[in-house]
C-alpha positions in Angstrom: 79.9 125.3 63.5 81.3 128.7 63.9 84.9 129.3 65.0 83.2 130.8 67.6 80.9 128.0 68.7 84.2 125.8 68.5 85.8 128.2 70.8 83.4 127.8 73.3 83.9 124.5 73.5 87.3 124.5 73.6 87.1 127.2 76.7 84.9 124.0 78.6 88.3 121.4 77.5 90.8 123.9 79.3 88.6 125.0 82.4 90.1 124.2 85.9 87.2 124.4 88.0 87.9 126.7 90.8 84.8 125.7 92.8 86.4 122.3 92.7 89.7 124.0 94.4 89.2 122.3 97.9 89.0 118.5 96.3 91.9 119.2 93.9 94.0 120.3 96.8 92.7 117.7 99.3 94.3 114.8 96.5 97.3 116.6 96.1 97.8 116.5 100.2 96.7 112.9 100.0 99.6 112.3 97.5 101.8 114.4 99.5 101.4 112.4 102.4 102.0 109.5 100.8 104.8 110.0 99.3 106.6 110.8 102.5 105.3 107.9 103.7 107.3 106.1 101.3 104.5 104.9 99.5 104.0 104.6 95.6 102.6 107.7 94.3 102.7 110.5 91.5 104.4 112.8 94.1 108.2 111.3 94.3 108.7 113.5 97.7 112.6 112.9 97.5 114.0 114.1 100.8 117.6 116.1 100.5 120.3 116.4 102.3 120.1 120.1 102.3 119.0 122.4 104.6 117.6 126.3 104.9 120.9 128.5 104.5 121.4 131.1 107.2 122.2 133.9 105.0 125.3 134.7 106.3 127.5 131.8 103.9 129.9 133.5 102.2 132.7 132.2 99.3 133.3 131.7 95.9 132.3 128.4 94.3 132.4 126.8 90.8 129.0 125.1 89.3 127.7 122.8 86.6 124.0 123.8 85.9 122.8 121.0 83.5 119.4 122.1 83.1 118.1 120.6 79.9 119.9 120.6 76.4 121.3 124.0 77.5 123.8 123.7 80.2 126.5 126.4 81.9 129.5 126.2 83.9 130.0 129.1 86.4 131.6 130.8 89.2 129.1 132.5 91.8 130.1 134.4 95.3 128.2 134.9 98.1 128.7 137.7 100.2 127.8 136.5 103.5 125.3 139.0 103.7 122.1 137.6 101.7 123.2 139.0 98.0 125.0 136.8 95.5 126.1 137.2 92.2 127.6 135.2 88.8 131.3 136.1 88.6 131.7 134.1 85.4 129.6 132.0 83.3 130.3 130.2 79.4 127.5 128.5 78.0 127.0 125.2 76.3 124.7 123.2 74.0 124.2 119.9 74.3 124.1 118.0 70.9 121.0 115.8 69.9 123.3 112.9 69.2 124.9 113.3 72.8 121.5 113.6 74.3 120.0 110.3 72.8 123.7 108.2 72.7 125.6 106.7 75.5 125.0 108.2 78.7 129.8 108.2 79.1 129.1 110.3 75.7 126.7 112.9 77.6 129.2 112.9 80.7 132.1 113.2 79.1 130.5 115.7 77.4 130.1 117.8 80.7 133.3 117.0 81.9 134.5 118.6 78.1 132.6 122.0 79.1 134.1 122.4 82.8 137.4 121.8 81.1 136.8 124.8 79.1 135.6 126.7 81.6 138.8 126.1 84.0 140.9 126.7 81.1 139.3 130.3 80.6 138.9 131.1 84.4 142.2 130.1 86.1 140.9 130.0 90.1 142.4 132.1 92.4 142.2 129.2 95.0 142.7 125.6 95.0 139.9 124.1 93.8 138.7 120.8 94.2 134.7 120.4 93.9 132.0 121.3 92.0 128.6 122.1 93.0 126.5 119.8 90.3 123.0 121.2 89.3 121.2 118.3 87.7 117.8 118.9 86.6 116.2 115.6 86.3 114.8 113.1 89.0 117.1 111.6 91.2 117.1 110.1 94.8 119.6 111.6 96.4 122.3 109.0 98.1 124.2 111.3 100.1 125.4 115.4 99.8 127.0 114.7 96.9 125.6 111.6 95.1 122.1 110.4 93.6 120.7 108.0 91.8 118.7 108.9 88.4 115.1 107.6 88.1 114.4 108.9 84.8 115.4 111.2 82.6 112.5 113.8 81.1 113.2 116.8 79.1 113.7 114.5 75.8 116.9 113.0 76.8 116.8 109.4 76.0 120.9 108.8 77.4 121.6 105.5 77.8 123.4 103.5 80.6 122.3 106.5 83.3 118.7 105.3 84.5 119.7 103.6 87.9 123.2 105.2 88.3 124.9 107.6 90.7 125.0 110.8 88.6 127.6 112.6 90.7 130.1 109.3 89.8 129.4 109.3 86.3 130.4 113.1 86.6 133.9 112.2 88.6 134.5 109.5 86.3 134.3 111.9 83.7 136.2 114.3 85.3 139.0 111.8 85.9 139.0 110.9 82.2 139.6 114.9 81.1 142.6 115.0 83.4 140.3 116.7 85.9 140.9 114.2 88.6 141.5 117.0 90.9 137.7 118.0 91.0 135.1 116.0 92.3 130.8 117.0 92.6 130.6 118.2 96.1 126.6 118.7 96.1 124.4 117.4 93.8 121.3 119.1 93.5 118.1 120.1 90.6 117.3 123.3 89.6 114.4 123.2 91.6 116.2 123.2 95.2 118.7 125.2 93.4 115.7 128.2 93.1 114.9 127.3 96.8 118.2 127.8 97.9 118.8 131.3 96.4 115.4 132.5 97.3 116.0 131.2 100.9 119.8 132.7 101.1 118.0 136.1 100.1 114.6 136.3 101.6 114.0 134.4 105.0 110.4 133.9 104.6 110.9 131.8 101.3 109.8 128.3 101.9 108.7 127.2 98.4 110.8 127.4 95.3 109.5 126.4 91.9 110.3 125.9 88.0 108.0 126.9 85.4 109.8 126.9 82.3 110.8 123.7 79.9 109.9 122.0 82.8 107.8 122.3 85.9 108.7 121.3 89.5 108.8 122.4 93.1 110.3 121.6 96.7 110.1 122.9 99.8 111.1 123.0 103.3 109.7 120.3 105.3 110.2 119.4 108.8 112.0 116.1 109.0 110.2 114.4 111.5 107.4 114.1 108.9 109.5 112.0 106.8 109.0 108.2 107.1 112.6 107.3 105.5 115.6 110.2 105.6 119.0 109.7 104.1 121.6 109.3 106.8 118.6 108.6 109.5 118.2 112.7 110.0 115.3 113.3 112.1 115.5 116.8 113.1 115.4 120.1 111.8 114.1 121.2 108.0 115.5 120.0 104.8 114.6 120.5 101.3 111.7 118.0 99.8 111.8 117.9 96.2 107.7 117.0 94.8 109.0 115.9 91.5 105.4 117.4 90.6 105.6 117.2 87.0 104.7 113.5 87.0 101.5 114.2 89.2 98.2 113.3 87.6 95.4 114.7 90.1 94.5 117.1 87.0 91.7 116.8 84.7 93.5 116.5 81.2 91.7 116.7 77.6 91.9 114.8 74.8 94.7 117.0 73.4 96.6 116.3 76.1 96.1 112.7 76.0 97.3 113.3 72.0 100.9 115.3 73.2 100.9 111.9 76.1 100.4 109.5 73.1 103.2 111.3 70.9 105.7 111.9 73.6 109.0 109.8 74.4 107.4 108.7 78.2 103.8 108.0 77.5 102.2 107.8 80.9 104.3 109.9 82.7 104.8 113.7 83.7 101.6 114.1 83.2 101.3 117.5 84.8 104.6 118.6 83.3 102.7 118.1 79.8 99.9 120.2 80.7 102.1 123.1 82.3 105.5 123.0 80.8 106.5 125.2 78.3 108.2 122.2 76.6 104.2 121.2 75.5 101.9 124.1 75.7 103.2 125.1 72.0 102.4 121.4 70.8 98.8 121.3 72.8 98.0 124.7 70.9 98.8 123.9 68.0 96.8 120.4 68.1 93.8 122.6 68.9 93.6 124.5 65.9 94.5 122.0 63.7 91.5 120.3 64.7 89.9 123.9 63.9 91.6 124.0 60.7 90.4 119.9 59.8 86.7 121.4 60.4 87.6 124.3 57.6 87.4 127.1 60.5 90.8 128.6 59.6 91.9 129.7 56.7 94.0 126.7 54.6 96.9 128.6 54.4 97.0 129.2 58.2 96.5 125.5 58.7 98.9 124.0 56.7 101.7 126.4 58.4 100.3 124.6 61.5 101.1 120.9 60.0 104.3 120.3 61.5 104.2 119.0 65.2 106.1 121.5 67.7 106.1 123.8 65.1 104.3 126.4 67.4 106.6 127.3 70.5 105.0 128.7 73.9 106.8 131.9 72.9 105.1 132.2 70.1 101.8 131.5 72.4 102.9 134.9 74.3 102.9 136.9 71.1 100.1 135.9 69.6 98.2 136.0 72.6 99.2 139.8 73.2 98.2 140.2 69.2 102.3 140.7 68.5 102.7 139.7 65.0 106.3 141.0 64.6 107.9 137.2 65.6 105.4 135.1 64.0 105.8 135.9 60.2 106.5 132.5 59.8 102.5 131.6 60.2 103.0 134.0 56.7 99.7 136.6 56.0 97.1 135.6 58.7 93.5 137.4 58.3 91.7 138.9 61.6 89.3 136.3 62.0 92.5 133.7 62.2 94.4 136.2 64.3 91.9 136.3 66.4 91.6 132.4 66.8 95.1 132.0 67.6 94.9 134.4 70.3 91.8 133.0 71.8 93.3 129.4 72.2 97.0 130.6 73.0 95.1 132.7 76.3 93.1 129.3 77.0 96.4 126.8 77.0 98.8 129.7 78.4 96.0 130.3 81.2 95.4 126.6 81.9 98.5 126.1 82.7 99.2 129.1 85.2 96.2 128.0 86.9 97.1 125.0 87.5 100.7 125.9 88.7 98.7 128.2 91.1 96.8 125.5 92.1 100.1 123.6 93.0 101.4 126.3 94.9 98.6 126.5 96.8 98.1 123.0 97.9 102.1 123.3 99.0 101.7 126.2 101.1 98.5 125.1 103.0 100.2 122.1 103.7 102.9 123.5 105.4 100.5 126.3 106.8 96.5 125.4 106.4 95.3 128.8 107.0 98.6 130.5 105.4 98.5 132.4 108.6 102.2 133.2 108.4 104.2 135.0 105.0 105.7 132.6 102.2 107.9 133.8 99.9 107.8 131.5 96.5 111.3 131.8 94.3 110.0 130.7 91.0 112.4 130.1 87.8 111.6 129.6 84.2 110.5 131.7 81.1 106.8 130.6 81.8 106.9 132.9 84.6 109.5 134.9 84.0 109.1 136.6 80.3 105.0 136.5 80.5 103.2 139.1 82.6 99.7 138.0 81.9 100.5 134.1 83.0 102.1 135.8 86.8 98.6 138.1 86.9 97.2 134.4 86.0 98.6 133.0 88.6 97.9 135.3 91.3 94.2 135.9 90.3 93.7 132.0 91.2 95.8 132.2 94.5 93.3 135.0 95.4 90.3 132.9 94.2 91.3 130.2 96.4 93.0 131.5 99.7 90.9 134.4 99.8 92.5 137.5 102.0 94.7 134.9 103.3 96.2 135.0 100.0 98.0 138.6 100.9 100.6 136.7 102.8 101.9 134.7 99.9 104.3 136.6 97.5 105.3 134.9 94.0 108.6 136.3 93.0 111.2 135.9 90.0 114.8 134.4 91.5 117.5 135.5 88.7 119.6 132.4 87.8 118.3 130.6 90.6 119.9 126.9 89.6 123.2 128.6 89.5 123.5 130.9 92.2 121.5 127.8 94.5 124.1 125.5 93.5 126.4 128.1 95.1 124.4 128.4 97.9 124.0 124.4 98.2 127.8 124.2 98.4 128.2 126.8 101.0 125.3 124.7 103.6 127.2 121.7 102.4 130.6 122.7 103.9 128.8 124.3 106.9 127.0 121.4 107.3 130.4 119.1 107.1 132.0 121.6 109.7 134.8 122.3 106.9 133.2 126.0 105.9 135.2 125.7 102.9 134.5 127.3 99.2 133.4 124.6 96.6 
C-alpha cells in the first residue's frame, strides 16, 4: 500500500459530510431540547443566574480565572462604554500533584494564589468579593455557588465532585486568612467569553471556547427552560451547553483509541474530537499506524512513539510546512514531511468543521433562518493562532448557511474568561441592586 493510498483512506476517516449537515444539526437540536426540558442527554444545558450585560456597567473587579492547569488572578476595569481592560494580572501553574491530590489541597493552592496577588496589588478601596471563573462542568446553585458535576482537562482532585465549588474556595480563603474575601459570582470560561463579547458588541449572543477544551453558551429565553434556578421565567439567561460531552458526531477508530486511553472513557466525546488537548494525539496515532505499515521512515516513526508527544501547536506548524520548531522530530525526508502535513490538515480540518456545525446548530436554534445578525465570541488558542482553522470554520458555515451565513460573524475575544468575570460581577451586582464593585 502506498502512502498516498493510505492518506486517501484517512481522508475518508476524517470526513465530515456536509450533505448530512441538516440531519446532524437536527440531532443537535433534539439534544438541546431534551436538556432544556430537564432530560438526560449528552448536552447538559445548564441555566445560569446571569443575564445579558447592558454595556454601561463600570468599575474595578477582582477575579480568579481557573481555566485548566494555568490560572490567573487579575483585576479588570469596565469603563461603562463597552470597553474593558485588565489592570493587573499574575499567572500561576497548578502542579500535577495538586491536580490529582485531595481537593482541599487544590483549593488551598488557589487561595494561596489569590493571597499572593492581593499582597502585590493592594486594593484601592475595600475588597470583599471575588469573581471566580471555574472552567469545569458545574450546575449553578446561585449566583456565587455551583455543584461540581465532573472533572475534565485531566484533573482528578478528590472530594470535589458534587460539592459547591464556591463554598470550597471560600473555606480555603478563610484558612488562608482572607476571610474578608468571598466568591461574589461564579462562572465558567465560556460564560465569561459570552459576557465579554456581549459587553463589547450588542449583537453577540453566542460564546465559544476552542482551546485546550471546547464548550459554548448562549442567551436563552427563560420561558423555554423547564426548571430555572430561583424559578426565574422571564427575560434572558445564559445557558451553558457543556457541548464537549456531545456524542452526536461520527467518530473513527483513532477517536476510540484516544477515548479508551483517557481518564474519562466514554465521556466528553466531542471534546476529544475537537479540542487542543487531544488533536495532537489523534494525529500521532494516525501517523503511527502508517509507520507500522512501513509508510514512514523508521526514524520518523520512532520519534512519534511516545503518547501525547505531538502537540496541537506542532500540528499547526506541520500543516504550514514550518520545520523551525519541530526539530525534535529529527531529520524528516520530504515524502514524510508531506505525509505529516497532510495528516495535520485532516485532523485540524475535521475539528474546525465539527466546531462550525455545532456553532450553526446553536445559531439556528435561536434563529432558524439566520435572518438577524449574530456575533459569535470565540476564545482559545485553536481559533486565535490558526488562521487556516478560522477559514475552515467560515467555509463550513457558508456551506451550511448559504447567503444567510453573511449574518454570522466569528470574532476573537481577547481575555474572555478574565474580562467576562468582571462583567459577570457587574451584572450580578446590578441584579442585586447594590451596584457595587467586586
